C-alpha positions in Angstrom: -137.2 167.7 -46.2 -140.8 167.0 -45.5 -141.3 166.2 -41.9 -144.5 164.6 -40.7 -146.0 166.9 -38.2 -149.1 164.9 -37.1 -149.9 164.7 -33.4 -148.2 161.5 -32.1 -148.8 162.0 -28.4 -151.4 163.9 -26.5 -148.9 165.4 -24.1 -146.3 168.1 -24.3 -143.9 168.3 -27.3 -140.4 167.2 -26.1 -137.3 168.0 -28.2 -134.4 165.7 -27.2 -131.0 166.9 -28.5 -128.5 164.1 -28.7 -125.6 164.1 -31.2 -126.1 160.5 -32.2 -128.7 157.7 -32.2 -128.0 154.0 -31.7 -127.8 153.4 -35.4 -124.7 155.6 -35.6 -121.4 153.8 -36.1 -120.1 155.5 -32.9 -123.3 155.1 -30.9 -122.8 154.0 -27.3 -124.3 154.2 -23.8 -125.4 157.8 -24.2 -127.5 156.9 -27.2 -129.0 153.9 -25.5 -130.0 156.2 -22.6 -131.5 158.9 -25.0 -133.5 156.4 -27.1 -134.9 154.6 -24.1 -135.9 157.9 -22.5 -137.5 159.0 -25.8 -139.4 155.8 -26.3 -140.5 155.8 -22.6 -141.8 159.4 -22.8 -143.6 158.5 -26.1 -145.1 155.5 -24.3 -146.5 158.0 -21.7 -148.1 160.0 -24.4 -145.5 162.8 -24.9 -144.9 164.0 -28.5 -141.2 163.3 -28.7 -138.7 164.4 -31.4 -135.1 163.3 -31.1 -132.7 165.5 -33.1 -129.4 163.9 -34.0 -126.6 163.7 -36.6 -126.7 162.1 -40.0 -124.4 159.1 -40.8 -123.7 157.1 -43.9 -126.9 155.2 -44.9 -129.1 157.0 -42.4 -132.6 158.3 -43.3 -133.3 162.0 -42.6 -136.4 161.1 -40.6 -137.4 157.9 -38.9 -140.6 157.4 -36.9 -140.3 154.6 -34.4 -143.3 152.3 -33.8 -144.0 153.8 -30.4 -144.2 157.3 -32.0 -140.8 158.9 -31.4 -139.5 160.9 -34.4 -135.8 160.7 -35.0 -134.7 163.6 -37.2 -131.1 163.8 -38.5 -129.2 166.9 -39.6 -125.5 167.6 -40.1 -122.5 165.5 -39.0 -120.2 165.2 -36.0 -120.0 169.0 -35.5 -122.6 170.2 -38.0 -125.4 168.7 -35.9 -125.0 171.6 -33.4 -125.8 174.6 -35.8 -128.2 172.4 -37.8 -130.2 171.7 -34.6 -130.5 175.4 -33.9 -131.6 176.2 -37.5 -134.1 173.3 -37.4 -135.8 174.7 -34.4 -135.7 178.4 -35.6 -136.9 177.5 -39.1 -139.6 175.2 -37.7 -138.2 172.1 -39.4 -139.2 170.2 -36.3 -142.4 170.6 -34.2 -142.2 173.6 -32.0 -141.0 172.2 -28.6 -142.7 172.8 -25.3 -139.5 171.7 -23.5 -136.0 170.9 -24.7 -133.8 168.2 -23.1 -130.2 168.9 -24.2 -127.8 166.0 -23.8 -124.3 167.5 -23.4 -121.7 165.0 -24.7 -118.8 167.4 -24.1 -119.7 170.1 -26.6 -122.9 171.9 -25.5 -125.7 172.9 -27.9 -126.3 176.1 -25.9 -130.0 175.8 -26.6 -130.9 178.3 -24.0 -129.4 181.0 -26.2 -131.4 180.2 -29.3 -134.6 179.1 -27.6 -134.6 181.4 -24.6 -138.4 181.2 -24.0 -138.5 177.4 -24.0 -138.1 175.4 -20.7 -134.9 173.6 -20.9 -133.2 170.7 -19.0 -129.5 169.9 -19.3 -128.6 166.2 -19.2 -124.9 165.3 -18.6 -123.5 161.7 -18.5 -120.0 162.8 -17.4 -117.6 165.7 -17.5 -115.0 165.3 -20.4 -112.0 166.9 -18.8 -109.8 163.8 -19.4 -111.2 162.9 -22.8 -110.7 166.1 -24.8 -106.9 165.7 -25.2 -107.2 162.0 -25.9 -109.6 162.5 -28.9 -108.5 165.9 -30.2 -105.3 168.0 -30.6 -104.2 170.6 -28.1 -106.0 173.6 -29.6 -109.4 171.9 -30.2 -109.1 170.2 -26.7 -108.6 173.6 -25.0 -111.5 175.2 -26.9 -113.8 172.2 -26.3 -113.0 172.1 -22.6 -113.5 175.8 -22.3 -116.9 175.5 -23.9 -117.9 172.6 -21.6 -116.4 173.9 -18.4 -116.9 177.6 -18.6 -119.5 178.6 -21.3 -122.1 175.9 -20.7 -122.4 176.4 -16.9 -122.7 180.2 -17.5 -125.3 179.9 -20.2 -127.3 177.3 -18.2 -127.1 179.0 -14.8 -130.3 178.5 -12.8 -131.5 175.8 -15.2 -132.1 172.2 -13.9 -129.6 169.5 -14.7 -129.8 165.7 -14.9 -126.8 163.6 -14.1 -126.6 159.8 -14.5 -124.4 159.3 -11.4 -123.6 161.0 -8.1 -120.0 161.4 -9.3 -121.2 163.4 -12.3 -123.1 165.6 -10.0 -119.9 166.2 -8.0 -118.0 167.0 -11.1 -120.6 169.5 -12.2 -120.3 171.1 -8.8 -116.6 171.7 -9.6 -117.7 173.6 -12.7 -120.0 175.8 -10.7 -123.3 174.0 -11.1 -125.0 173.9 -7.7 -125.7 170.3 -6.6 -129.3 171.3 -5.6 -130.0 172.0 -9.3 -128.8 168.5 -10.3 -131.0 165.5 -10.1 -129.4 162.1 -10.5 -131.4 159.7 -12.7 -129.5 156.5 -13.4 -129.6 154.4 -16.5 -132.1 151.6 -16.6 -131.7 148.1 -17.9 -133.8 145.7 -19.9 -134.0 142.1 -18.6 -132.2 139.8 -21.0 -134.2 137.3 -23.0 -134.3 133.7 -21.8 -131.3 131.7 -23.0 -129.4 128.5 -22.4 -125.9 129.9 -22.9 -123.3 128.4 -20.6 -120.0 129.7 -19.4 -117.1 128.9 -21.6 -115.0 125.9 -20.5 -111.9 128.0 -21.0 -111.0 131.3 -19.2 -112.8 134.1 -21.1 -112.8 137.9 -20.9 -115.0 140.4 -22.6 -114.7 144.0 -23.6 -117.8 145.5 -25.0 -118.3 149.0 -26.2 -117.3 151.7 -28.7 -113.8 151.3 -30.1 -112.4 154.7 -29.5 -109.1 155.7 -27.8 -110.6 156.7 -24.4 -112.1 153.2 -23.9 -108.4 152.0 -23.6 -108.9 148.5 -24.9 -105.1 148.3 -25.0 -105.1 147.8 -21.2 -107.2 144.6 -21.7 -104.7 143.5 -24.3 -101.9 144.0 -21.8 -103.7 141.9 -19.2 -104.2 139.1 -21.7 -100.6 139.3 -22.8 -99.4 138.9 -19.2 -101.8 136.2 -18.2 -102.1 134.0 -21.4 -99.3 131.6 -20.3 -100.7 131.3 -16.8 -104.2 130.4 -18.0 -104.1 128.0 -20.9 -106.8 128.7 -23.4 -107.4 132.3 -22.2 -109.5 134.2 -24.7 -110.6 137.9 -25.0 -113.5 139.0 -27.1 -113.6 142.7 -28.0 -117.1 143.5 -29.3 -118.0 146.8 -30.8 -117.3 149.2 -33.6 -115.6 152.6 -33.9 -112.9 154.5 -35.7 -110.1 153.0 -33.5 -110.8 149.5 -34.7 -108.0 149.3 -37.3 -105.5 150.6 -34.7 -106.6 147.9 -32.3 -106.3 145.2 -35.0 -102.7 146.4 -35.7 -101.9 146.3 -32.0 -103.3 142.7 -31.7 -101.1 141.7 -34.6 -98.0 143.5 -33.2 -98.3 141.8 -29.9 -98.9 138.4 -31.4 -102.2 138.0 -29.7 -104.2 136.8 -32.8 -104.7 133.3 -31.3 -106.3 134.6 -28.1 -108.0 137.9 -29.0 -111.0 138.2 -31.2 -112.1 141.6 -32.6 -115.8 140.7 -33.1 -116.9 144.0 -34.5 -120.5 145.1 -34.2 -122.7 142.4 -32.7 -126.5 141.9 -32.6 -128.4 142.2 -29.4 -128.7 138.4 -29.2 -125.0 137.9 -29.7 -124.3 140.6 -27.1 -126.3 138.8 -24.5 -124.6 135.5 -25.4 -121.2 137.1 -24.9 -122.2 138.5 -21.5 -123.6 135.1 -20.4 -120.7 133.0 -21.6 -117.8 135.2 -20.4 -116.1 134.8 -17.0 -115.3 138.4 -16.4 -116.2 141.7 -18.2 -113.3 144.2 -18.4 -114.0 148.0 -18.5 -110.6 149.7 -18.8 -112.2 153.0 -20.0 -110.7 156.3 -19.1 -114.2 157.7 -18.1 -117.8 156.4 -18.1 -120.8 158.4 -17.1 -122.4 155.3 -15.5 -121.2 152.1 -17.0 -124.2 150.5 -18.7 -122.1 147.5 -19.9 -121.3 146.8 -16.2 -125.0 146.5 -15.3 -125.8 144.6 -18.5 -123.1 142.1 -17.7 -124.4 141.9 -14.1 -127.8 140.8 -15.4 -126.0 137.7 -16.7 -124.2 137.2 -13.3 -120.9 138.3 -14.9 -118.7 140.5 -12.6 -116.8 143.5 -14.0 -113.4 145.0 -13.4 -112.8 148.8 -13.9 -110.7 151.6 -12.5 -111.4 153.8 -9.5 -111.7 157.4 -10.7 -113.1 156.4 -14.1 -116.4 158.1 -13.5 -119.7 156.4 -12.8 -118.2 152.8 -12.8 -117.5 153.5 -9.1 -121.3 153.4 -8.7 -122.3 150.8 -11.2 -119.7 148.5 -9.5 -119.9 147.9 -5.8 -116.3 147.3 -5.2 -115.6 143.9 -3.7 -119.2 142.8 -4.0 -120.4 143.0 -7.6 -117.0 143.5 -9.2 -113.6 145.0 -8.6 -112.0 148.5 -9.0 -108.3 148.8 -9.7 -106.2 151.7 -8.5 -106.4 154.6 -10.9 -104.3 154.1 -14.0 -102.5 151.2 -12.4 -102.3 148.6 -15.1 -100.4 146.2 -12.9 -103.3 146.3 -10.3 -105.9 145.9 -13.1 -104.1 142.8 -14.3 -103.7 141.4 -10.8 -107.5 141.8 -10.1 -108.2 140.0 -13.4 -105.8 137.2 -12.4 -107.5 136.9 -9.0 -111.1 136.6 -10.4 -110.0 134.1 -13.1 -108.3 132.0 -10.4 -111.1 132.1 -7.8 -114.2 130.5 -9.2 -116.2 130.6 -5.9 -115.6 134.3 -5.5 -116.3 135.0 -9.1 -119.6 133.2 -9.0 -120.6 134.9 -5.7 -119.8 138.3 -7.2 -121.9 137.4 -10.3 -124.9 136.6 -8.2 -124.5 139.9 -6.3 -124.1 141.8 -9.6 -127.4 140.3 -10.9 -129.3 141.3 -7.8 -127.8 144.9 -7.9 -128.5 145.3 -11.7 -132.1 144.3 -11.3 -132.7 147.4 -9.2 -132.3 149.7 -12.3 -135.2 149.9 -14.7 -136.0 152.2 -17.6 -139.5 152.6 -16.3 -138.1 154.2 -13.2 -135.7 156.4 -15.3 -138.5 157.6 -17.5 -140.9 158.3 -14.7 -138.4 160.4 -12.8 -137.6 162.4 -15.9 -141.3 162.9 -16.7 -141.8 164.3 -13.2 -139.0 166.8 -13.8 -140.5 167.8 -17.2 -143.9 168.4 -15.4 -142.2 170.5 -12.8 -140.6 172.7 -15.5 -143.7 173.0 -17.5 -145.8 173.9 -14.5 -149.3 172.9 -13.3 -151.0 174.0 -16.6 -149.1 171.5 -18.7 -151.4 169.1 -20.6 -151.6 165.6 -19.2 -149.8 162.8 -21.2 -152.2 160.2 -22.4 -150.7 156.8 -23.4 -151.4 156.3 -27.1 -153.2 153.1 -28.0 -152.2 153.0 -31.7 -150.4 155.0 -34.3 -152.4 154.7 -37.6 -149.3 154.8 -39.8 -147.5 152.1 -37.9 -150.1 149.8 -36.3 -150.3 149.1 -32.6 -147.6 150.7 -30.4 -144.6 148.5 -29.7 -144.4 150.0 -26.2 -147.5 149.1 -24.3 -148.1 151.1 -21.2 -146.1 149.5 -18.4 -147.3 149.3 -14.8 -145.0 152.2 -14.0 -146.3 154.2 -16.9 -149.9 153.5 -15.9 -149.2 154.6 -12.4 -147.6 157.8 -13.7 -150.6 158.5 -15.8 -153.0 157.9 -12.9 -151.1 160.4 -10.8 -151.7 163.0 -13.5 -155.4 162.3 -13.6 -155.7 162.5 -9.9 -154.0 165.9 -9.9 -156.5 167.2 -12.4 -159.4 165.9 -10.5 
C-alpha cells in the first residue's frame, strides 16, 4: 500500500490509535471524539495520522480536507497487531507521540514503541460490557487485559478520561488519579432549522445498535405507556449488528405501529430527530460521557438515563437537564419517562437548561487541552504547530483556524520569543 508521506502539518507527528472511524458500521461516540480531536489537531498544524480498522467498502487510506490521514488495517481484532506492524515497518509516518484510545482491549503501544511519548485515552472501563458482548472465556481474557495488563504496561504514563467517573474507575484499576486528566467531549452547534416538536408524544433512542445499549428497555417503556399516551411513538436511529434482533423484538411485542427502526440517519436527519422529539432515552449499560445527551440538549430535548451507567451522570444534571433512574430499575426508568411526557412545563424547563449546559462543551476547548498535554509530553523543544493555510492536493483547508486555535498558536509563539 502506497501511503502519501508528504508533510501535512508543520508541528509534531501524532499517531492516533482508535479501532474504528465514523464511517465504520459500528462507529459511535468514541469515533466522533477521535475524529474531532484529529481534525482539531490538524487545524492547529500537527501532522496527524489516525490508524483504524478496515470495514466493507472502506479505502485503505483517506486524507481528510483539513489534512488528517486515516489509515486502515485489519478488522475488529486484527487492527491491533496490524497497528504495531504498521509502525514498526514504517507503513505510517514515524510518530513523535502516540495517543492510544483504549476501547476495552488495549493496543499496548508502550511495549512496541517504547521510546515514543505516549498518552492513554479511555472513555470508560468495560467491566460490565465484556460479558454482554462476548462469551465467558473471551470476557475474562479481555477484562484481564484491560484491568491488569494495561495499567501495568502504562504505569507512570499520562491518561486522558472523558469524565470524572472514568477517572474514578481507572483509580480502582490502580491508575493514580493525578496521572489522569479529564477532557470532556465537545459539541458542534446544530445548523439552523425550523423543525417543530411533534404534536404526538415522541421518544428517541439514537446510537449504535449493540446489546449493551439496551434498546429493549426503551421498548418496554413504550409497551407500558402506549395505551396511556395515544399516538406515542419511539424512533430508534442507528446501525449495528443487533439491529435484526431488535426488529424481531419489536415484532414479537406487537410494537410495529409505534416503534420505528430508522437505521442509519444523516447528520441533517439526526438533528431533525433531536429537535422534534419530546424526550431522548439513553438506557445504555455504560457510556463514557453521553454525547447523545449533550447533542439532544442543544435542541432543548431532555434525556433520561440510569445512575451508575458511566458518564451520563455528568452529561445529565439530574433533575435539571434530564433525569437519572435508579440503577437497572426498569420500572423507575418507565415512571420517569411517564412523568416527563405528562409534565410539559417541566419538560420544556429541563430542555432550556439542557441547552445552556450543552453549550458549555466545545471541541475547540477539547482540542486545546489535549494539545497542551501533547506539548507537555514532548517537552520544551517540540516544534511549534503552525495552522496550515492550504493543502495543495485538496484545496483550502475545511477547518479554518478558530479563535481558540489562534489563541493556542499565539501562546506557542510567545513561549518561543
